[in-house]
N, CA, C and O atoms as a Tripos MOL2 file, in Angstrom:
@<TRIPOS>MOLECULE
protein
  280   279    70     0     0
PROTEIN
NO_CHARGES

@<TRIPOS>ATOM
      1 N          -2.4390   35.7400    9.1780 N.3       1 MET1
      2 CA         -3.3540   34.6880    9.2360 C.3       1 MET1
      3 C          -3.0320   33.7030    8.0890 C.2       1 MET1
      4 O          -2.9260   32.4770    8.0590 O.2       1 MET1
      5 N          -2.8780   34.9760    6.8650 N.am      2 LYS2
      6 CA         -2.9460   33.9960    5.5390 C.3       2 LYS2
      7 C          -2.1130   33.1510    5.8350 C.2       2 LYS2
      8 O          -2.4250   31.9600    5.8430 O.2       2 LYS2
      9 N          -0.6730   33.6380    6.1920 N.am      3 LYS3
     10 CA          0.5130   32.7380    6.2420 C.3       3 LYS3
     11 C           0.4380   31.4770    7.1210 C.2       3 LYS3
     12 O           1.0810   30.4520    6.8960 O.2       3 LYS3
     13 N          -0.3410   31.6450    8.0590 N.am      4 LEU4
     14 CA         -0.7140   30.8970    9.1480 C.3       4 LEU4
     15 C          -1.5870   29.5450    8.2000 C.2       4 LEU4
     16 O          -1.2500   28.3710    8.3540 O.2       4 LEU4
     17 N          -2.6050   29.9160    7.3390 N.am      5 LEU5
     18 CA         -3.5960   29.1980    6.6300 C.3       5 LEU5
     19 C          -2.7710   28.4470    5.6090 C.2       5 LEU5
     20 O          -2.9170   27.2360    5.4490 O.2       5 LEU5
     21 N          -1.8570   29.2040    4.8830 N.am      6 LEU6
     22 CA         -1.0930   28.5920    3.9570 C.3       6 LEU6
     23 C           0.2180   27.6420    4.6670 C.2       6 LEU6
     24 O           0.6230   26.7770    3.8910 O.2       6 LEU6
     25 N           0.7730   27.6720    5.7200 N.am      7 LEU7
     26 CA          1.4040   26.7670    6.4060 C.3       7 LEU7
     27 C           0.5710   25.4900    6.5780 C.2       7 LEU7
     28 O           0.9510   24.3760    6.2180 O.2       7 LEU7
     29 N          -0.6070   25.7630    7.1680 N.am      8 ALA8
     30 CA         -1.3630   24.3030    7.4460 C.3       8 ALA8
     31 C          -1.8120   23.8100    6.2240 C.2       8 ALA8
     32 O          -1.8850   22.5820    6.2030 O.2       8 ALA8
     33 N          -2.2690   24.6170    4.7780 N.am      9 PHE9
     34 CA         -2.6440   23.7040    3.9590 C.3       9 PHE9
     35 C          -1.0410   22.9420    3.3660 C.2       9 PHE9
     36 O          -1.0950   21.8070    2.8930 O.2       9 PHE9
     37 N           0.0030   23.5110    3.4330 N.am     10 LEU10
     38 CA          1.2770   22.9490    2.8400 C.3      10 LEU10
     39 C           1.5590   21.6940    3.9130 C.2      10 LEU10
     40 O           2.1230   20.6560    3.5660 O.2      10 LEU10
     41 N           1.1970   21.8860    4.9360 N.am     11 ILE11
     42 CA          1.5730   20.6560    5.8140 C.3      11 ILE11
     43 C           0.8740   19.2670    5.2690 C.2      11 ILE11
     44 O           1.3710   18.1760    4.9930 O.2      11 ILE11
     45 N          -0.7790   19.8570    5.2190 N.am     12 LEU12
     46 CA         -1.9130   18.5410    4.7970 C.3      12 LEU12
     47 C          -1.4540   18.0140    3.4970 C.2      12 LEU12
     48 O          -1.4780   16.8110    3.2390 O.2      12 LEU12
     49 N          -0.9830   19.0370    2.5760 N.am     13 LEU13
     50 CA         -0.3140   18.5030    1.0330 C.3      13 LEU13
     51 C           0.6550   17.4670    1.1480 C.2      13 LEU13
     52 O           0.6280   16.3530    0.6250 O.2      13 LEU13
     53 N           1.7990   18.1340    2.1440 N.am     14 LEU14
     54 CA          3.0290   17.0960    2.0210 C.3      14 LEU14
     55 C           2.7510   15.6930    2.7750 C.2      14 LEU14
     56 O           3.2610   14.6140    2.4740 O.2      14 LEU14
     57 N           1.9400   15.9110    3.6960 N.am     15 SER15
     58 CA          1.4330   14.6410    4.9470 C.3      15 SER15
     59 C           0.7890   13.7740    3.9800 C.2      15 SER15
     60 O           1.1040   12.6250    4.2900 O.2      15 SER15
     61 N           0.1260   13.7660    3.0760 N.am     16 GLY16
     62 CA         -0.6100   12.9330    2.2570 C.3      16 GLY16
     63 C           0.2880   12.1490    1.6280 C.2      16 GLY16
     64 O          -0.0190   10.9580    1.5630 O.2      16 GLY16
     65 N           1.5160   12.5470    1.0490 N.am     17 ASN17
     66 CA          2.3650   12.1970   -0.0160 C.3      17 ASN17
     67 C           3.0940   11.1700    0.8060 C.2      17 ASN17
     68 O           3.3030   10.0510    0.3380 O.2      17 ASN17
     69 N           3.3780   11.4130    1.6720 N.am     18 ALA18
     70 CA          4.2720   10.3760    2.6550 C.3      18 ALA18
     71 C           4.0680    9.1960    2.7780 C.2      18 ALA18
     72 O           4.9350    8.3220    2.7870 O.2      18 ALA18
     73 N           2.7930    9.0330    2.8950 N.am     19 PHE19
     74 CA          2.0890    7.4860    3.0210 C.3      19 PHE19
     75 C           1.6290    6.7710    1.5070 C.2      19 PHE19
     76 O           1.2250    5.6140    1.3950 O.2      19 PHE19
     77 N           1.7680    7.6040    0.5550 N.am     20 GLY20
     78 CA          1.5020    6.5570   -0.7080 C.3      20 GLY20
     79 C           0.0290    7.0790   -1.0330 C.2      20 GLY20
     80 O          -0.5910    7.9920   -0.4880 O.2      20 GLY20
     81 N          -0.3730    6.1870   -2.1400 N.am     21 GLY21
     82 CA         -1.7270    6.4130   -2.5020 C.3      21 GLY21
     83 C          -2.6860    5.4740   -1.6040 C.2      21 GLY21
     84 O          -2.2780    4.5550   -0.8940 O.2      21 GLY21
     85 N          -3.7010    5.7720   -1.7210 N.am     22 GLN22
     86 CA         -5.2220    4.7690   -1.5050 C.3      22 GLN22
     87 C          -5.4260    3.9090   -2.5960 C.2      22 GLN22
     88 O          -5.2900    4.3890   -3.7210 O.2      22 GLN22
     89 N          -5.7430    2.6590   -2.4630 N.am     23 LYS23
     90 CA         -6.1530    2.1950   -3.8520 C.3      23 LYS23
     91 C          -6.9100    1.0660   -2.8760 C.2      23 LYS23
     92 O          -6.6740    0.6380   -1.7470 O.2      23 LYS23
     93 N          -8.3760    0.6870   -4.3060 N.am     24 TYR24
     94 CA         -9.4600    0.0610   -3.5100 C.3      24 TYR24
     95 C          -9.0100   -1.6710   -3.7780 C.2      24 TYR24
     96 O          -8.2200   -1.9560   -4.6780 O.2      24 TYR24
     97 N          -9.4260   -2.3980   -3.1660 N.am     25 ASN25
     98 CA         -9.1700   -3.9960   -3.2000 C.3      25 ASN25
     99 C         -10.3380   -4.4630   -3.3160 C.2      25 ASN25
    100 O         -11.0400   -4.6880   -2.3300 O.2      25 ASN25
    101 N         -10.7880   -4.7150   -4.7470 N.am     26 PRO26
    102 CA        -12.2840   -5.1550   -4.7120 C.3      26 PRO26
    103 C         -12.4420   -6.4360   -4.4380 C.2      26 PRO26
    104 O         -13.5630   -6.9430   -4.4810 O.2      26 PRO26
    105 N         -11.2780   -7.1820   -4.0980 N.am     27 TYR27
    106 CA        -11.6810   -8.5050   -3.8600 C.3      27 TYR27
    107 C         -11.9890   -8.6010   -2.1880 C.2      27 TYR27
    108 O         -12.6140   -9.5940   -1.8150 O.2      27 TYR27
    109 N         -11.6180   -7.7150   -1.2870 N.am     28 ASN28
    110 CA        -11.7860   -7.8170   -0.0520 C.3      28 ASN28
    111 C         -12.6200   -6.6680    0.4560 C.2      28 ASN28
    112 O         -12.8890   -6.5890    1.6540 O.2      28 ASN28
    113 N         -12.9870   -5.8780   -0.3180 N.am     29 ASN29
    114 CA        -13.8420   -4.6290   -0.6570 C.3      29 ASN29
    115 C         -13.1020   -3.6680    0.8370 C.2      29 ASN29
    116 O         -13.8970   -3.3290    1.7130 O.2      29 ASN29
    117 N         -11.7380   -3.3360    0.9840 N.am     30 THR30
    118 CA        -10.9370   -2.4050    1.5400 C.3      30 THR30
    119 C         -10.2050   -1.6710    0.7180 C.2      30 THR30
    120 O          -9.7870   -1.9200   -0.4130 O.2      30 THR30
    121 N         -10.0880   -0.7240    1.4090 N.am     31 TRP31
    122 CA         -8.7590    0.6490    0.7690 C.3      31 TRP31
    123 C          -7.8230    0.1590    1.6540 C.2      31 TRP31
    124 O          -7.9210   -0.1720    2.8360 O.2      31 TRP31
    125 N          -6.8560    0.1710    0.8450 N.am     32 GLU32
    126 CA         -5.0790   -0.0700    1.4190 C.3      32 GLU32
    127 C          -4.0730    1.0420    0.7980 C.2      32 GLU32
    128 O          -4.1230    1.4930   -0.3460 O.2      32 GLU32
    129 N          -3.1040    1.3940    1.8690 N.am     33 THR33
    130 CA         -2.2250    1.8860    1.5090 C.3      33 THR33
    131 C          -1.4180    1.6040    1.2200 C.2      33 THR33
    132 O          -0.6650    0.9450    1.9370 O.2      33 THR33
    133 N          -1.0480    2.0680   -0.3880 N.am     34 THR34
    134 CA         -0.0420    1.3620   -1.1090 C.3      34 THR34
    135 C           0.8340    2.8140   -1.6370 C.2      34 THR34
    136 O           0.5940    4.0180   -1.5550 O.2      34 THR34
    137 N           2.0900    1.8990   -2.2780 N.am     35 ARG35
    138 CA          2.7000    2.9760   -3.3190 C.3      35 ARG35
    139 C           1.8850    3.1520   -4.5540 C.2      35 ARG35
    140 O           0.8320    2.6660   -4.9670 O.2      35 ARG35
    141 N           2.9220    4.1950   -5.0860 N.am     36 ASP36
    142 CA          1.7880    4.4430   -6.2800 C.3      36 ASP36
    143 C           1.9080    3.5820   -7.3560 C.2      36 ASP36
    144 O           0.9480    3.3470   -8.0890 O.2      36 ASP36
    145 N           3.1050    3.0450   -7.5330 N.am     37 ASN37
    146 CA          3.3770    1.6580   -8.5940 C.3      37 ASN37
    147 C           3.1570    0.6970   -8.1460 C.2      37 ASN37
    148 O           3.9710   -0.1640   -8.4800 O.2      37 ASN37
    149 N           2.1540    0.2640   -7.2860 N.am     38 SER38
    150 CA          1.7800   -1.2490   -6.9660 C.3      38 SER38
    151 C           0.6350   -1.6890   -7.7690 C.2      38 SER38
    152 O          -0.3570   -1.0210   -8.0580 O.2      38 SER38
    153 N           0.9290   -3.0300   -8.1270 N.am     39 THR39
    154 CA         -0.0230   -3.8300   -8.7060 C.3      39 THR39
    155 C          -1.0650   -4.7970   -7.9080 C.2      39 THR39
    156 O          -0.8760   -5.0470   -6.7180 O.2      39 THR39
    157 N          -1.9270   -5.2080   -8.4660 N.am     40 MET40
    158 CA         -2.5670   -6.1770   -7.7200 C.3      40 MET40
    159 C          -2.1600   -7.5390   -8.2360 C.2      40 MET40
    160 O          -2.1570   -7.8180   -9.4350 O.2      40 MET40
    161 N          -1.8100   -8.3910   -7.2430 N.am     41 LYS41
    162 CA         -1.1550   -9.9710   -7.1320 C.3      41 LYS41
    163 C          -2.0070  -10.7430   -6.3680 C.2      41 LYS41
    164 O          -2.5360  -10.2650   -5.3640 O.2      41 LYS41
    165 N          -2.2450  -12.1150   -6.7940 N.am     42 TYR42
    166 CA         -2.3260  -13.2930   -5.9430 C.3      42 TYR42
    167 C          -1.9450  -14.0570   -5.2920 C.2      42 TYR42
    168 O          -1.2310  -14.8430   -5.9140 O.2      42 TYR42
    169 N          -2.0670  -14.3380   -3.9980 N.am     43 ASN43
    170 CA         -1.1650  -15.2200   -3.5050 C.3      43 ASN43
    171 C          -1.8880  -16.5970   -3.1800 C.2      43 ASN43
    172 O          -2.7030  -16.6010   -2.2570 O.2      43 ASN43
    173 N          -1.6380  -17.7570   -3.8800 N.am     44 PRO44
    174 CA         -2.7340  -18.6270   -3.7790 C.3      44 PRO44
    175 C          -2.1600  -19.6610   -2.2810 C.2      44 PRO44
    176 O          -2.6800  -20.7370   -1.9840 O.2      44 PRO44
    177 N          -1.1880  -19.1140   -1.6350 N.am     45 TYR45
    178 CA         -1.0440  -20.1480   -0.2730 C.3      45 TYR45
    179 C          -2.0330  -19.6080    0.6420 C.2      45 TYR45
    180 O          -2.8600  -20.2100    1.3270 O.2      45 TYR45
    181 N          -1.8170  -18.4420    0.5380 N.am     46 ASN46
    182 CA         -2.9610  -17.5430    1.5830 C.3      46 ASN46
    183 C          -4.5940  -17.3050    1.1000 C.2      46 ASN46
    184 O          -5.4710  -16.8700    1.8460 O.2      46 ASN46
    185 N          -4.7970  -17.7440   -0.4880 N.am     47 ASN47
    186 CA         -5.8110  -17.3310   -1.0480 C.3      47 ASN47
    187 C          -6.4640  -16.1430   -0.9380 C.2      47 ASN47
    188 O          -7.6430  -15.9250   -0.6580 O.2      47 ASN47
    189 N          -5.4120  -15.2660   -1.2330 N.am     48 ALA48
    190 CA         -5.9410  -13.7170   -0.8760 C.3      48 ALA48
    191 C          -5.3080  -12.6590   -1.8660 C.2      48 ALA48
    192 O          -4.1130  -12.9500   -1.9180 O.2      48 ALA48
    193 N          -5.5440  -11.6120   -2.6400 N.am     49 TRP49
    194 CA         -5.3220  -10.6760   -3.1650 C.3      49 TRP49
    195 C          -5.0000   -9.5470   -2.6840 C.2      49 TRP49
    196 O          -5.6970   -8.9490   -1.8640 O.2      49 TRP49
    197 N          -3.6950   -9.0470   -3.2290 N.am     50 GLY50
    198 CA         -3.1800   -7.5330   -2.2900 C.3      50 GLY50
    199 C          -2.1950   -6.8530   -3.1930 C.2      50 GLY50
    200 O          -1.5240   -7.5240   -3.9770 O.2      50 GLY50
    201 N          -2.0900   -5.6660   -3.1230 N.am     51 TYR51
    202 CA         -1.3880   -4.9670   -3.5200 C.3      51 TYR51
    203 C           0.1230   -4.9430   -3.4120 C.2      51 TYR51
    204 O           0.5710   -4.6600   -2.3010 O.2      51 TYR51
    205 N           0.9370   -5.1850   -4.3450 N.am     52 GLU52
    206 CA          2.4400   -5.6410   -4.1770 C.3      52 GLU52
    207 C           3.3010   -4.9010   -5.2230 C.2      52 GLU52
    208 O           2.8210   -4.3210   -6.1980 O.2      52 GLU52
    209 N           4.5270   -4.9690   -4.9520 N.am     53 GLN53
    210 CA          5.3630   -3.9150   -5.7750 C.3      53 GLN53
    211 C           5.6460   -4.7430   -7.0210 C.2      53 GLN53
    212 O           5.7500   -5.9430   -6.7640 O.2      53 GLN53
    213 N           5.8070   -4.3980   -8.3890 N.am     54 PRO54
    214 CA          5.5140   -5.2360   -9.4020 C.3      54 PRO54
    215 C           6.7510   -5.8320   -9.7190 C.2      54 PRO54
    216 O           6.7140   -6.5470  -10.7210 O.2      54 PRO54
    217 N           7.9890   -5.7250   -9.0620 N.am     55 ASP55
    218 CA          8.8770   -6.9710   -9.3000 C.3      55 ASP55
    219 C           9.3060   -7.5410   -7.9060 C.2      55 ASP55
    220 O          10.4500   -7.8460   -7.5680 O.2      55 ASP55
    221 N           8.3720   -7.6090   -7.3020 N.am     56 SER56
    222 CA          7.8620   -8.3960   -6.0090 C.3      56 SER56
    223 C           8.1300   -9.6770   -6.6860 C.2      56 SER56
    224 O           8.0020   -9.8430   -7.8990 O.2      56 SER56
    225 N           8.6290  -10.8590   -5.5740 N.am     57 THR57
    226 CA          8.4740  -12.4420   -5.6080 C.3      57 THR57
    227 C           7.9550  -13.0410   -4.6100 C.2      57 THR57
    228 O           8.0960  -12.5840   -3.4760 O.2      57 THR57
    229 N           7.2830  -14.1340   -4.8450 N.am     58 MET58
    230 CA          6.9390  -15.1900   -3.5850 C.3      58 MET58
    231 C           8.3180  -15.6190   -3.1530 C.2      58 MET58
    232 O           9.2430  -15.8370   -3.9350 O.2      58 MET58
    233 N           8.3840  -15.7340   -1.6710 N.am     59 GLU59
    234 CA          9.3230  -16.2420   -0.9900 C.3      59 GLU59
    235 C           8.8600  -17.1430    0.4660 C.2      59 GLU59
    236 O           7.9790  -16.7010    1.2040 O.2      59 GLU59
    237 N           9.4460  -18.2080    0.7010 N.am     60 TYR60
    238 CA          8.9180  -18.7510    1.8300 C.3      60 TYR60
    239 C           9.6970  -18.3910    3.1800 C.2      60 TYR60
    240 O          10.9170  -18.4610    3.3270 O.2      60 TYR60
    241 N           8.6350  -17.9380    4.2670 N.am     61 ASN61
    242 CA          9.2950  -17.4460    5.3370 C.3      61 ASN61
    243 C           9.1860  -18.6990    6.3230 C.2      61 ASN61
    244 O           8.1120  -18.7820    6.9180 O.2      61 ASN61
    245 N          10.0420  -19.5880    6.5560 N.am     62 PRO62
    246 CA         10.2490  -20.6090    7.3510 C.3      62 PRO62
    247 C           9.7830  -20.4190    9.2690 C.2      62 PRO62
    248 O           9.3240  -21.1850   10.1170 O.2      62 PRO62
    249 N          10.0990  -19.3690    9.2560 N.am     63 TYR63
    250 CA          9.9660  -18.9950   10.5700 C.3      63 TYR63
    251 C           8.1280  -18.9580   11.2330 C.2      63 TYR63
    252 O           7.6280  -19.3620   12.2830 O.2      63 TYR63
    253 N           7.4740  -18.1630    9.8270 N.am     64 ASN64
    254 CA          6.1000  -17.9350    9.7310 C.3      64 ASN64
    255 C           5.2800  -19.1560    9.3690 C.2      64 ASN64
    256 O           4.0820  -19.1650    9.6540 O.2      64 ASN64
    257 N           5.8940  -20.2730    8.7090 N.am     65 ASN65
    258 CA          5.4020  -21.0120    7.8980 C.3      65 ASN65
    259 C           4.4100  -20.6310    7.0210 C.2      65 ASN65
    260 O           3.2350  -20.9940    6.9570 O.2      65 ASN65
    261 N           5.1420  -19.7250    6.2450 N.am     66 SER66
    262 CA          4.0610  -18.9940    4.9400 C.3      66 SER66
    263 C           4.8510  -18.3680    3.9430 C.2      66 SER66
    264 O           6.0610  -18.1510    4.0170 O.2      66 SER66
    265 N           3.8800  -18.0180    2.7470 N.am     67 TRP67
    266 CA          4.4240  -17.7930    1.6940 C.3      67 TRP67
    267 C           4.2690  -16.2040    1.7960 C.2      67 TRP67
    268 O           3.1880  -15.7450    2.1660 O.2      67 TRP67
    269 N           5.1040  -15.5400    1.5420 N.am     68 ASP68
    270 CA          4.9810  -13.9450    1.4650 C.3      68 ASP68
    271 C           5.6250  -13.2230    0.1410 C.2      68 ASP68
    272 O           6.5600  -13.7400   -0.4690 O.2      68 ASP68
    273 N           5.1060  -12.1290   -0.1950 N.am     69 TYR69
    274 CA          6.0110  -11.4480   -1.3050 C.3      69 TYR69
    275 C           6.8370  -10.6780   -0.5100 C.2      69 TYR69
    276 O           6.6470  -10.3990    0.6740 O.2      69 TYR69
    277 N           7.7630  -10.3460   -1.2110 N.am     70 ASN70
    278 CA          9.2280   -9.4100   -0.6360 C.3      70 ASN70
    279 C           9.3430   -8.5860   -1.3000 C.2      70 ASN70
    280 O          10.2650   -7.7860   -1.1370 O.2      70 ASN70
@<TRIPOS>BOND
     1     1     2 1
     2     2     3 1
     3     3     4 2
     4     3     5 am
     5     5     6 1
     6     6     7 1
     7     7     8 2
     8     7     9 am
     9     9    10 1
    10    10    11 1
    11    11    12 2
    12    11    13 am
    13    13    14 1
    14    14    15 1
    15    15    16 2
    16    15    17 am
    17    17    18 1
    18    18    19 1
    19    19    20 2
    20    19    21 am
    21    21    22 1
    22    22    23 1
    23    23    24 2
    24    23    25 am
    25    25    26 1
    26    26    27 1
    27    27    28 2
    28    27    29 am
    29    29    30 1
    30    30    31 1
    31    31    32 2
    32    31    33 am
    33    33    34 1
    34    34    35 1
    35    35    36 2
    36    35    37 am
    37    37    38 1
    38    38    39 1
    39    39    40 2
    40    39    41 am
    41    41    42 1
    42    42    43 1
    43    43    44 2
    44    43    45 am
    45    45    46 1
    46    46    47 1
    47    47    48 2
    48    47    49 am
    49    49    50 1
    50    50    51 1
    51    51    52 2
    52    51    53 am
    53    53    54 1
    54    54    55 1
    55    55    56 2
    56    55    57 am
    57    57    58 1
    58    58    59 1
    59    59    60 2
    60    59    61 am
    61    61    62 1
    62    62    63 1
    63    63    64 2
    64    63    65 am
    65    65    66 1
    66    66    67 1
    67    67    68 2
    68    67    69 am
    69    69    70 1
    70    70    71 1
    71    71    72 2
    72    71    73 am
    73    73    74 1
    74    74    75 1
    75    75    76 2
    76    75    77 am
    77    77    78 1
    78    78    79 1
    79    79    80 2
    80    79    81 am
    81    81    82 1
    82    82    83 1
    83    83    84 2
    84    83    85 am
    85    85    86 1
    86    86    87 1
    87    87    88 2
    88    87    89 am
    89    89    90 1
    90    90    91 1
    91    91    92 2
    92    91    93 am
    93    93    94 1
    94    94    95 1
    95    95    96 2
    96    95    97 am
    97    97    98 1
    98    98    99 1
    99    99   100 2
   100    99   101 am
   101   101   102 1
   102   102   103 1
   103   103   104 2
   104   103   105 am
   105   105   106 1
   106   106   107 1
   107   107   108 2
   108   107   109 am
   109   109   110 1
   110   110   111 1
   111   111   112 2
   112   111   113 am
   113   113   114 1
   114   114   115 1
   115   115   116 2
   116   115   117 am
   117   117   118 1
   118   118   119 1
   119   119   120 2
   120   119   121 am
   121   121   122 1
   122   122   123 1
   123   123   124 2
   124   123   125 am
   125   125   126 1
   126   126   127 1
   127   127   128 2
   128   127   129 am
   129   129   130 1
   130   130   131 1
   131   131   132 2
   132   131   133 am
   133   133   134 1
   134   134   135 1
   135   135   136 2
   136   135   137 am
   137   137   138 1
   138   138   139 1
   139   139   140 2
   140   139   141 am
   141   141   142 1
   142   142   143 1
   143   143   144 2
   144   143   145 am
   145   145   146 1
   146   146   147 1
   147   147   148 2
   148   147   149 am
   149   149   150 1
   150   150   151 1
   151   151   152 2
   152   151   153 am
   153   153   154 1
   154   154   155 1
   155   155   156 2
   156   155   157 am
   157   157   158 1
   158   158   159 1
   159   159   160 2
   160   159   161 am
   161   161   162 1
   162   162   163 1
   163   163   164 2
   164   163   165 am
   165   165   166 1
   166   166   167 1
   167   167   168 2
   168   167   169 am
   169   169   170 1
   170   170   171 1
   171   171   172 2
   172   171   173 am
   173   173   174 1
   174   174   175 1
   175   175   176 2
   176   175   177 am
   177   177   178 1
   178   178   179 1
   179   179   180 2
   180   179   181 am
   181   181   182 1
   182   182   183 1
   183   183   184 2
   184   183   185 am
   185   185   186 1
   186   186   187 1
   187   187   188 2
   188   187   189 am
   189   189   190 1
   190   190   191 1
   191   191   192 2
   192   191   193 am
   193   193   194 1
   194   194   195 1
   195   195   196 2
   196   195   197 am
   197   197   198 1
   198   198   199 1
   199   199   200 2
   200   199   201 am
   201   201   202 1
   202   202   203 1
   203   203   204 2
   204   203   205 am
   205   205   206 1
   206   206   207 1
   207   207   208 2
   208   207   209 am
   209   209   210 1
   210   210   211 1
   211   211   212 2
   212   211   213 am
   213   213   214 1
   214   214   215 1
   215   215   216 2
   216   215   217 am
   217   217   218 1
   218   218   219 1
   219   219   220 2
   220   219   221 am
   221   221   222 1
   222   222   223 1
   223   223   224 2
   224   223   225 am
   225   225   226 1
   226   226   227 1
   227   227   228 2
   228   227   229 am
   229   229   230 1
   230   230   231 1
   231   231   232 2
   232   231   233 am
   233   233   234 1
   234   234   235 1
   235   235   236 2
   236   235   237 am
   237   237   238 1
   238   238   239 1
   239   239   240 2
   240   239   241 am
   241   241   242 1
   242   242   243 1
   243   243   244 2
   244   243   245 am
   245   245   246 1
   246   246   247 1
   247   247   248 2
   248   247   249 am
   249   249   250 1
   250   250   251 1
   251   251   252 2
   252   251   253 am
   253   253   254 1
   254   254   255 1
   255   255   256 2
   256   255   257 am
   257   257   258 1
   258   258   259 1
   259   259   260 2
   260   259   261 am
   261   261   262 1
   262   262   263 1
   263   263   264 2
   264   263   265 am
   265   265   266 1
   266   266   267 1
   267   267   268 2
   268   267   269 am
   269   269   270 1
   270   270   271 1
   271   271   272 2
   272   271   273 am
   273   273   274 1
   274   274   275 1
   275   275   276 2
   276   275   277 am
   277   277   278 1
   278   278   279 1
   279   279   280 2
@<TRIPOS>SUBSTRUCTURE
     1 MET1         2 RESIDUE 1 A MET
     2 LYS2         6 RESIDUE 1 A LYS
     3 LYS3        10 RESIDUE 1 A LYS
     4 LEU4        14 RESIDUE 1 A LEU
     5 LEU5        18 RESIDUE 1 A LEU
     6 LEU6        22 RESIDUE 1 A LEU
     7 LEU7        26 RESIDUE 1 A LEU
     8 ALA8        30 RESIDUE 1 A ALA
     9 PHE9        34 RESIDUE 1 A PHE
    10 LEU10       38 RESIDUE 1 A LEU
    11 ILE11       42 RESIDUE 1 A ILE
    12 LEU12       46 RESIDUE 1 A LEU
    13 LEU13       50 RESIDUE 1 A LEU
    14 LEU14       54 RESIDUE 1 A LEU
    15 SER15       58 RESIDUE 1 A SER
    16 GLY16       62 RESIDUE 1 A GLY
    17 ASN17       66 RESIDUE 1 A ASN
    18 ALA18       70 RESIDUE 1 A ALA
    19 PHE19       74 RESIDUE 1 A PHE
    20 GLY20       78 RESIDUE 1 A GLY
    21 GLY21       82 RESIDUE 1 A GLY
    22 GLN22       86 RESIDUE 1 A GLN
    23 LYS23       90 RESIDUE 1 A LYS
    24 TYR24       94 RESIDUE 1 A TYR
    25 ASN25       98 RESIDUE 1 A ASN
    26 PRO26      102 RESIDUE 1 A PRO
    27 TYR27      106 RESIDUE 1 A TYR
    28 ASN28      110 RESIDUE 1 A ASN
    29 ASN29      114 RESIDUE 1 A ASN
    30 THR30      118 RESIDUE 1 A THR
    31 TRP31      122 RESIDUE 1 A TRP
    32 GLU32      126 RESIDUE 1 A GLU
    33 THR33      130 RESIDUE 1 A THR
    34 THR34      134 RESIDUE 1 A THR
    35 ARG35      138 RESIDUE 1 A ARG
    36 ASP36      142 RESIDUE 1 A ASP
    37 ASN37      146 RESIDUE 1 A ASN
    38 SER38      150 RESIDUE 1 A SER
    39 THR39      154 RESIDUE 1 A THR
    40 MET40      158 RESIDUE 1 A MET
    41 LYS41      162 RESIDUE 1 A LYS
    42 TYR42      166 RESIDUE 1 A TYR
    43 ASN43      170 RESIDUE 1 A ASN
    44 PRO44      174 RESIDUE 1 A PRO
    45 TYR45      178 RESIDUE 1 A TYR
    46 ASN46      182 RESIDUE 1 A ASN
    47 ASN47      186 RESIDUE 1 A ASN
    48 ALA48      190 RESIDUE 1 A ALA
    49 TRP49      194 RESIDUE 1 A TRP
    50 GLY50      198 RESIDUE 1 A GLY
    51 TYR51      202 RESIDUE 1 A TYR
    52 GLU52      206 RESIDUE 1 A GLU
    53 GLN53      210 RESIDUE 1 A GLN
    54 PRO54      214 RESIDUE 1 A PRO
    55 ASP55      218 RESIDUE 1 A ASP
    56 SER56      222 RESIDUE 1 A SER
    57 THR57      226 RESIDUE 1 A THR
    58 MET58      230 RESIDUE 1 A MET
    59 GLU59      234 RESIDUE 1 A GLU
    60 TYR60      238 RESIDUE 1 A TYR
    61 ASN61      242 RESIDUE 1 A ASN
    62 PRO62      246 RESIDUE 1 A PRO
    63 TYR63      250 RESIDUE 1 A TYR
    64 ASN64      254 RESIDUE 1 A ASN
    65 ASN65      258 RESIDUE 1 A ASN
    66 SER66      262 RESIDUE 1 A SER
    67 TRP67      266 RESIDUE 1 A TRP
    68 ASP68      270 RESIDUE 1 A ASP
    69 TYR69      274 RESIDUE 1 A TYR
    70 ASN70      278 RESIDUE 1 A ASN
């Protein structure tokens, strides 16, 4: 029984790390699943804040007619 409980605990512990961290976005009052090193960035074309990688840059996507971080 102890082995089963330990196994269940390890599975829950490891599954949380697979998705990254949860960070609160105060601009739209939601929690976002992000990587641990993500920072808050503003997209002036969509007028929206979101968590993006620190080295990401804005690029134009002609197929969607939008500016996105990559």
